BASETI-756559 format. One record per residue (C-alpha): residue in three letters; chain; x, y, z. Coordinates in steps of 0.001 Angstrom, whole numbers. Example, Ala and Ser with C-alpha at 12.3 -4.5 7.8 and 13.67 -1.06 7.14 Angstrom:
% BASETI-756559
     r   c        px        py        pz
   ALA   A     12300     -4500      7800
   SER   A     13670     -1060      7140
This chain:
% BASETI-756559
     r   c        px        py        pz
   MET   A         0         0         0
   SER   A      1382      3433      -955
   ILE   A       453      6771       545
   LYS   A       476      9914     -1585
   ILE   A      1179     13070       368
   ASN   A      -166     16350      -933
   PHE   A      2368     19092      -153
   ARG   A       222     21840     -1708
   PRO   A     -1425     22970      1583
   PHE   A      1997     23446      3199
   TYR   A      3362     25458       280
   LEU   A       148     27473        55
   ALA   A       457     28441      3692
   VAL   A      4086     29495      3335
   ALA   A      3419     31422       139
   CYS   A       301     33209      1399
   ALA   A      2036     34349      4573
   LEU   A      5244     35502      2960
   ALA   A      4609     36299      -722
   ALA   A      4584     40033      -128
   SER   A      8120     39857      1236
   CYS   A      9506     39320     -2263
   GLN   A      8625     42927     -3073
   THR   A     11099     44131      -464
   ARG   A     13969     41931     -1681
   ASN   A     16547     43061     -4237
   VAL   A     15502     40679     -7009
   GLU   A     17063     40405    -10462
   TRP   A     15492     38215    -13146
   VAL   A     16812     37428    -16633
   SER   A     14938     35143    -19022
   THR   A     15918     33532    -22332
   THR   A     13727     31958    -24980
   PHE   A     14836     30910    -28438
   GLU   A     13298     34018    -29986
   ASN   A     14229     36463    -27203
   PRO   A     17506     35726    -25429
   TRP   A     18717     37460    -22268
   GLN   A     15715     39611    -21458
   THR   A     15605     41489    -18161
   VAL   A     12167     40955    -16619
   SER   A     10537     43551    -14393
   VAL   A     10136     42394    -10790
   GLU   A      8210     45409     -9540
   GLU   A      4941     43506     -9554
   LEU   A      5810     39899     -8893
   SER   A      2848     37604     -8527
   GLU   A      1811     37032     -4934
   GLU   A      -376     34084     -5802
   PRO   A      1066     30775     -4561
   ALA   A      2086     28234     -7188
   ASP   A      1726     24494     -7368
   ALA   A      5355     24272     -8520
   VAL   A      7802     25117     -5743
   ILE   A     11587     25454     -5678
   GLU   A     12553     25322     -2015
   ILE   A     16233     25814     -1312
   ASP   A     17857     23892      1520
   GLN   A     20876     25965      2492
   ASN   A     22027     23226      4844
   VAL   A     22676     20874      1921
   VAL   A     25791     21801       -77
   LEU   A     26306     19662     -3178
   GLY   A     29562     21237     -4294
   GLU   A     31613     24383     -4713
   ILE   A     32103     26172     -8027
   GLU   A     35626     26842     -9274
   GLY   A     34555     28346    -12579
   PHE   A     32980     28064    -16016
   GLY   A     34760     28081    -19335
   SER   A     35050     27029    -22949
   CYS   A     37754     25549    -25134
   PHE   A     40332     26701    -27643
   ASN   A     40709     24860    -30940
   GLU   A     41863     25681    -34453
   LEU   A     38492     25776    -36164
   GLY   A     37295     28154    -33475
   TRP   A     40048     30616    -34322
   ALA   A     39547     30086    -38079
   SER   A     35942     31233    -37722
   LEU   A     36717     34210    -35473
   SER   A     39496     35269    -37850
   MET   A     36879     36062    -40480
   LEU   A     35646     38944    -38331
   THR   A     37170     42367    -37851
   GLN   A     39564     43036    -34993
   GLU   A     36953     45283    -33405
   GLU   A     34337     42527    -33551
   ARG   A     36745     39973    -32064
   ASP   A     37672     42338    -29263
   GLY   A     33992     42763    -28463
   ILE   A     33455     39001    -28446
   PHE   A     36320     38403    -26024
   ARG   A     35038     41142    -23740
   GLU   A     31633     39495    -23821
   LEU   A     33092     36073    -23040
   TYR   A     35637     36980    -20349
   THR   A     34423     39998    -18383
   PRO   A     31937     40160    -15492
   GLN   A     29680     42309    -17663
   GLY   A     29356     39368    -20060
   ALA   A     29655     35615    -19589
   ASN   A     32427     35997    -17018
   LEU   A     34270     32830    -18114
   THR   A     37300     32134    -15927
   MET   A     38620     28811    -17241
   GLY   A     39685     27288    -20548
   ARG   A     40617     23966    -22061
   MET   A     43135     23481    -24860
   PRO   A     44343     20486    -26872
   VAL   A     47843     19057    -26935
   GLY   A     48310     18737    -30689
   ALA   A     45711     17538    -33191
   ASN   A     42105     17085    -32090
   ASP   A     38712     16587    -33716
   PHE   A     38375     20320    -34454
   SER   A     41906     21048    -35605
   LEU   A     42648     21964    -39210
   ASP   A     44527     18719    -39891
   TYR   A     46623     16013    -38297
   TYR   A     49705     17354    -36524
   SER   A     51876     17024    -33442
   TYR   A     54792     18889    -31874
   ALA   A     57267     16076    -32622
   GLU   A     56780     14953    -36206
   VAL   A     60208     13391    -36711
   ALA   A     59831      9646    -36171
   ASP   A     61916      8003    -33443
   ASP   A     63041     11378    -32077
   PHE   A     63221     10059    -28543
   ALA   A     65383     12998    -27477
   LEU   A     62651     15354    -28806
   GLU   A     65311     17450    -30504
   HIS   A     62809     18564    -33144
   PHE   A     60010     19407    -30707
   SER   A     58252     22667    -31626
   ILE   A     54933     24426    -31015
   ALA   A     55468     26656    -34070
   HIS   A     52313     25182    -35598
   ASP   A     50220     26864    -32888
   GLU   A     51594     30344    -33598
   GLU   A     48907     30843    -36251
   THR   A     45927     29552    -34323
   LEU   A     45873     28458    -30691
   ILE   A     48364     30971    -29321
   PRO   A     46605     34087    -30712
   PHE   A     43256     32567    -29686
   ILE   A     44360     32064    -26090
   LYS   A     46206     35381    -25895
   SER   A     43067     37197    -27049
   ALA   A     41311     35770    -24005
   LEU   A     44231     36503    -21673
   ALA   A     44303     40106    -22851
   VAL   A     40828     40513    -21376
   TYR   A     41147     38161    -18406
   PRO   A     44818     37596    -17425
   ASP   A     43912     35161    -14617
   LEU   A     42348     32630    -16984
   LYS   A     42959     29084    -15677
   LEU   A     44075     26804    -18517
   TRP   A     44317     23042    -18659
   ALA   A     45172     20724    -21541
   SER   A     44710     17194    -22842
   PRO   A     45806     15372    -25993
   TRP   A     43524     13567    -28424
   CYS   A     46497     11718    -29870
   PRO   A     50265     11435    -29422
   PRO   A     52646     11850    -32363
   SER   A     51622      9130    -34818
   TRP   A     54963      7330    -34594
   MET   A     54234      6555    -30948
   LYS   A     51112      4553    -31892
   THR   A     51040       916    -32924
   ASN   A     49333      1704    -36257
   LYS   A     51520      4768    -36970
   HIS   A     48415      6864    -37691
   TYR   A     46569      9602    -35851
   ALA   A     43167      7887    -36121
   ASN   A     42030      4580    -34649
   THR   A     39109      3860    -36996
   SER   A     39097      3983    -40782
   THR   A     36311      5927    -42466
   LEU   A     36067      3249    -45190
   PRO   A     34001       694    -43191
   ILE   A     31794      3507    -41849
   LYS   A     30972      4489    -45415
   LYS   A     30421       852    -46417
   ARG   A     28004       245    -43553
   PHE   A     26152      3413    -44440
   GLU   A     25858      2431    -48094
   GLN   A     24522     -1004    -47126
   MET   A     22044       551    -44722
   MET   A     20762      2827    -47453
   LYS   A     20292      -107    -49822
   ASN   A     18150     -1798    -47195
   ARG   A     15918      1213    -46657
   LYS   A     12721      1739    -48568
   ASP   A     12511      5431    -47714
   ARG   A     15629      7487    -48049
   PRO   A     15578     10413    -45558
   ASP   A     16949     13805    -46480
   ASP   A     19134     13881    -43395
   VAL   A     20684     10529    -42452
   ARG   A     22751     10445    -39285
   ALA   A     25284      7798    -38358
   THR   A     23322      6741    -35296
   GLY   A     19919      6816    -36950
   GLY   A     18952      9968    -35057
   SER   A     19438     13702    -35294
   SER   A     21344     14190    -32047
   PHE   A     24740     13199    -33481
   GLY   A     25777     15480    -36313
   MET   A     27731     13129    -38540
   ASN   A     26575     12108    -42000
   PRO   A     28643      9116    -43199
   ALA   A     28005     10016    -46829
   MET   A     29969     13229    -46284
   LEU   A     32945     11742    -44430
   PRO   A     36336     12383    -46027
   ASP   A     38810      9539    -46363
   ASN   A     40947      9793    -43240
   GLY   A     43789      7814    -44780
   LEU   A     43737      4857    -42376
   ALA   A     43673      1385    -43932
   GLU   A     41084     -1026    -42573
   ASP   A     43740     -3519    -41465
   LYS   A     45412      -807    -39350
   GLN   A     42393       -92    -37166
   ILE   A     42658      -245    -33369
   ARG   A     39560     -1122    -31375
   GLU   A     38279        12    -28001
   GLY   A     39830     -2153    -25295
   GLN   A     43223     -2143    -27029
   ASP   A     46255        -5    -26250
   ALA   A     46982      2118    -29300
   PHE   A     50126      3515    -27684
   ILE   A     53377      1555    -27799
   LEU   A     53739       530    -24154
   GLU   A     57518       410    -24017
   PRO   A     59533      2411    -21470
   GLN   A     61316      4454    -24112
   TYR   A     58020      5570    -25667
   LEU   A     56284      6178    -22334
   ASP   A     59168      8258    -21027
   THR   A     59377     10255    -24258
   TYR   A     55679     10979    -24261
   ALA   A     55798     12206    -20650
   ARG   A     58685     14518    -21573
   TYR   A     56651     15612    -24615
   PHE   A     53985     16873    -22180
   GLY   A     56705     18617    -20191
   LYS   A     58115     20358    -23249
   PHE   A     54595     21399    -24234
   VAL   A     54009     23035    -20840
   ASP   A     57432     24677    -20914
   ALA   A     57035     25977    -24477
   TYR   A     53693     27568    -23704
   LYS   A     55091     29080    -20529
   GLU   A     57749     30766    -22671
   LYS   A     54824     32337    -24562
   ASP   A     53471     33647    -21222
   ILE   A     50684     31057    -21242
   ASP   A     50564     29036    -18028
   ILE   A     48927     25609    -17936
   PHE   A     47946     24586    -14423
   MET   A     46738     21039    -15127
   VAL   A     46797     18250    -17718
   MET   A     44785     15114    -18325
   PRO   A     46626     12232    -20012
   GLN   A     44092     11496    -22762
   ASN   A     40839     12781    -24187
   GLU   A     38389      9854    -24162
   PRO   A     40832      6947    -23778
   ASN   A     38187      4388    -24760
   SER   A     36983      6051    -27957
   ALA   A     38387      4564    -31169
   GLN   A     37564      7513    -33413
   TRP   A     38067      8267    -37110
   TYR   A     39714     11581    -36183
   PRO   A     42791     11998    -33911
   ALA   A     42412      9475    -31109
   CYS   A     44320      7015    -28966
   THR   A     42726      4208    -26980
   TRP   A     44206      2922    -23744
   THR   A     43331        64    -21441
   PRO   A     43164      1005    -17748
   GLU   A     46433      -840    -17223
   GLY   A     48097       953    -20150
   LEU   A     46898      4384    -19064
   ALA   A     48073      3754    -15501
   MET   A     51453      2727    -16875
   PHE   A     51754      6049    -18704
   MET   A     50535      8095    -15747
   LYS   A     53388      6683    -13676
   TYR   A     55705      8572    -16033
   LEU   A     53497     11614    -16573
   GLY   A     52732     12320    -12901
   PRO   A     56334     12978    -11798
   GLU   A     57055     14953    -14989
   MET   A     54146     17298    -14309
   HIS   A     54500     17595    -10560
   LYS   A     58121     18679    -10752
   ARG   A     56772     21647    -12751
   GLY   A     54000     22328    -10268
   VAL   A     51407     21191    -12830
   GLN   A     48532     19030    -11635
   MET   A     47470     15765    -13280
   TYR   A     43819     14737    -13359
   LEU   A     42416     11367    -14375
   GLY   A     40512     11969    -17586
   THR   A     38777     12525    -19612
   VAL   A     36386      9911    -18203
   GLU   A     33950      9060    -21001
   ARG   A     32665      5636    -19964
   ALA   A     30213      4749    -17180
   ASP   A     32152      1706    -15921
   VAL   A     33319      2767    -12456
   ASN   A     35545      -297    -12070
   MET   A     37528       674    -15154
   TRP   A     38571      3970    -13612
   ASN   A     38931      2590    -10112
   LYS   A     41735       321    -11354
   ILE   A     43751      3468    -12016
   LEU   A     42659      5356     -8915
   THR   A     43713      2467     -6660
   ASP   A     47081      1854     -8309
   PRO   A     49503      2687     -5473
   GLU   A     52117      4094     -7860
   VAL   A     49653      6343     -9689
   ALA   A     47223      7457     -6987
   PRO   A     49617      9912     -5253
   TYR   A     49917     11875     -8496
   ILE   A     46183     12112     -9270
   ASP   A     44914     15537     -8244
   GLY   A     41357     15250     -9584
   MET   A     39057     13725    -12194
   GLY   A     37435     14992    -15398
   PHE   A     34146     13704    -16878
   GLN   A     32370     14021    -20215
   TRP   A     29775     12229    -22376
   ALA   A     28883      8791    -20895
   GLY   A     31360      9442    -18094
   LYS   A     28613     11499    -16484
   ASP   A     27090      8224    -15298
   ALA   A     30298      7292    -13470
   LEU   A     30516     10708    -11807
   PRO   A     28079     10217     -8877
   GLU   A     29695      7025     -7607
   LEU   A     33304      8059     -8192
   HIS   A     32671     11385     -6472
   LYS   A     31284      9533     -3449
   MET   A     34221      7128     -3465
   TYR   A     36810      9918     -3717
   PRO   A     35194     13010     -2157
   ASP   A     38523     14785     -1737
   LEU   A     39363     14683     -5452
   PRO   A     38027     17698     -7384
   CYS   A     35762     16782    -10297
   TYR   A     35480     18717    -13555
   GLN   A     32943     18523    -16317
   THR   A     35409     18648    -19190
   GLU   A     33320     18934    -22347
   GLN   A     29730     19848    -23067
   GLU   A     28162     17241    -25376
   CYS   A     28668     18756    -28786
   GLY   A     25273     18681    -30523
   ASN   A     24690     18434    -34262
   GLY   A     25497     21856    -35663
   ARG   A     21903     23053    -35606
   ASN   A     22283     25216    -32489
   ASP   A     18562     24991    -31832
   TRP   A     16522     25281    -28651
   ARG   A     16228     21527    -28277
   GLY   A     20027     21259    -28137
   ALA   A     20215     24108    -25647
   MET   A     17738     22409    -23318
   HIS   A     19736     19192    -23552
   SER   A     22770     21234    -22483
   TRP   A     20770     22623    -19570
   ASP   A     19737     19121    -18496
   LEU   A     23392     18064    -18573
   MET   A     24398     21085    -16516
   LYS   A     21849     20119    -13860
   HIS   A     23242     16599    -13683
   TYR   A     26877     17605    -13423
   LEU   A     26488     20478    -10975
   SER   A     24170     18435     -8759
   ASN   A     26772     15680     -8553
   GLY   A     29781     17594     -7357
   VAL   A     31673     19009    -10344
   GLN   A     33539     22190     -9536
   SER   A     34102     23410    -13076
   TYR   A     31917     23280    -16158
   LEU   A     33311     23724    -19665
   TYR   A     31812     24018    -23125
   TRP   A     33751     22600    -26075
   ASN   A     33487     24761    -29233
   THR   A     33749     28465    -28507
   SER   A     33122     29431    -32142
   LEU   A     32493     27665    -35455
   PHE   A     31346     28445    -38950
   GLU   A     27667     27924    -39797
   ASN   A     26718     24228    -39443
   GLY   A     29938     23605    -37473
   VAL   A     31456     20916    -39703
   SER   A     34819     19586    -38564
   THR   A     37779     18609    -40727
   TRP   A     36590     15024    -40369
   GLY   A     32922     15621    -41196
   TRP   A     31261     16031    -37790
   SER   A     28844     18948    -37322
   GLN   A     28798     20358    -33788
   ASN   A     27245     23226    -31871
   SER   A     29162     26222    -30555
   LEU   A     28747     29285    -28384
   ILE   A     29240     31552    -31397
   VAL   A     28405     30946    -35063
   VAL   A     30180     32837    -37847
   ASP   A     28704     33248    -41323
   LYS   A     31712     32801    -43601
   ASP   A     30171     34583    -46588
   ALA   A     28528     37503    -44809
   LYS   A     31354     37734    -42238
   THR   A     28845     38189    -39440
   PHE   A     28371     36341    -36165
   ARG   A     25719     35514    -33613
   TYR   A     25544     34033    -30126
   THR   A     23691     30722    -29988
   PRO   A     21160     29368    -27476
   GLU   A     24008     27230    -26087
   TYR   A     25863     30434    -25253
   TYR   A     22963     31793    -23244
   VAL   A     22678     28555    -21281
   MET   A     26304     29040    -20241
   LYS   A     25859     32741    -19554
   HIS   A     22780     32158    -17387
   ALA   A     25124     30265    -15065
   SER   A     28554     31856    -15498
   HIS   A     27449     35497    -15394
   TYR   A     25805     35088    -11991
   VAL   A     27420     32056    -10322
   LEU   A     30839     33196     -9141
   PRO   A     33954     31197     -8209
   GLY   A     33514     29998     -4645
   ALA   A     29735     29702     -4940
   LYS   A     28102     26739     -3206
   VAL   A     25647     24480     -5049
   LEU   A     22624     24068     -2789
   GLY   A     20136     21260     -2365
   LEU   A     16518     21564     -3480
   VAL   A     13614     20010     -1566
   GLY   A     10627     21507     -3385
   ASN   A      8531     19680     -5963
   TYR   A      9928     21503     -9029
   GLU   A     13107     19782    -10184
   ASP   A     13970     21690    -13370
   ALA   A     16213     24031    -11403
   LEU   A     19573     24668     -9756
   ALA   A     20404     26898     -6797
   PHE   A     23607     28509     -5559
   VAL   A     24803     30906     -2894
   ASN   A     27640     33215     -3913
   PRO   A     30510     34271     -1637
   ASP   A     28770     37656     -1242
   GLY   A     25671     35906       151
   SER   A     23436     36405     -2886
   THR   A     21260     33437     -3838
   VAL   A     21092     32448     -7502
   VAL   A     18299     30262     -8844
   MET   A     18324     28855    -12376
   ALA   A     14978     27477    -13510
   ALA   A     13713     26267    -16882
   ASN   A     10213     25934    -18208
   GLN   A     10432     23363    -20978
   THR   A      6683     23303    -21611
   GLU   A      4737     25187    -24271
   GLU   A      2783     27255    -21736
   PRO   A      3848     29839    -19124
   LYS   A      4341     28294    -15697
   ALA   A      4051     29853    -12256
   VAL   A      6852     28742     -9936
   SER   A      7364     29805     -6321
   VAL   A     10909     30131     -4975
   VAL   A     11309     29654     -1209
   VAL   A     14536     30957       376
   ASP   A     15022     31319      4119
   GLY   A     11308     30753      4586
   LYS   A     10452     33647      2267
   THR   A      8592     33132      -983
   CYS   A      8577     34846     -4366
   THR   A      6418     33582     -7225
   PHE   A      7472     33965    -10836
   GLU   A      5652     33177    -14058
   LEU   A      8279     31565    -16265
   PRO   A      7717     32095    -20003
   ALA   A      7014     29063    -22174
   GLY   A     10177     27440    -23464
   SER   A     12517     29485    -21309
   LEU   A     15590     29382    -19118
   ASN   A     15696     31866    -16263
   THR   A     18170     33117    -13702
   ILE   A     16827     34811    -10590
   VAL   A     19074     36520     -8052
   LEU   A     17656     37062     -4574
């Protein structure tokens, strides 16, 4: 037998007694819909009628502490921004990195080629150069370095961390930057199309529209089918000479950027170590990755650079726990980073290792459409991560051309979209999702627990004592929602299809 408790009378009593108090509070309210982003809403006449939907903040329950929000630096991002005038770029960086705008305080960068670089490359292209005599970051002088320095010019205290997608190709067993050939992907797609009676206009690799890759449009990535490396296999050559060289490669990378007045405070050993991709990638077994981290940890720590375990992109907690419990590796692990399916490993690993900081390392990338549906998916992800202890939250593509197609044929979303022909730009719904958090939620803010009956929300208390509530209305009708803080209630009517930030 189950008993259903009706909380409405309790909330009605609280709201009726205290609704008028919201008029005396210093309330700020910003609302975003797809058609009307970042609109300041008047709070002079807030509704005093109690609502069925209630966000009640429990200030005694702290779910985490915010270190910062940020985005990432990659080559295609700079290629798109380079189409704009210097004045327009300066305005964009002020919008991204000042308190008057998005107030981003962190950034991620790749170590060499990644899925949104212009091509395959590394900083040590000469094969078997174990002394790294030919190491150079000259390649980045045209793209990543001016990109990052543009941000640093506005916000000099930007915290930067880095991870590779792939080592130099000569360090891999197949001597290629990719793990998976595009040829079988195309073959499977062609066979699928032959078996279909109705040919859709927009066919996605996964059969859905959430993953922006059309196999028919994939370029040949140059990897032979017999040179493919699968998930569950070590793509790196696990010999001491290679492991030591690769650790020193990281060290030279950090040192070279420091010489450019760009400090990197943390590295992760591999982006998605279980993902055998058709673009730059390198798979590792837990044992192989732990073996490398035994070399990388000392190399980084003697420079005062932290090493996090990541990026965690699989939900199997045991896989990652093998590394975290390795007695030779554990002392060098300063935190953990999570993205994609790794979000499902986050709650348990955070409970198991509460003293290790956790980062959300990459917003799921969308399909290049930059629509409201994608933005609400991003909001749902933000709720999950911030409610489960991450301290930092980062978006992947800062800027892309329209449709966001990568060098290897994957369309992704971005904070900014640049029209290559018109040489104009716009901020996307994804950007406003980030700004709704990062503009108001400051470093040092605490993530607070919610005990009301409306779950599409997050709450924070800033170091200055201000309370920040983020609340979405993902329905097609306006929705009245009461916010209860310190026993005091304010009721807001959230627009249909909106994301809102309320500061109390």
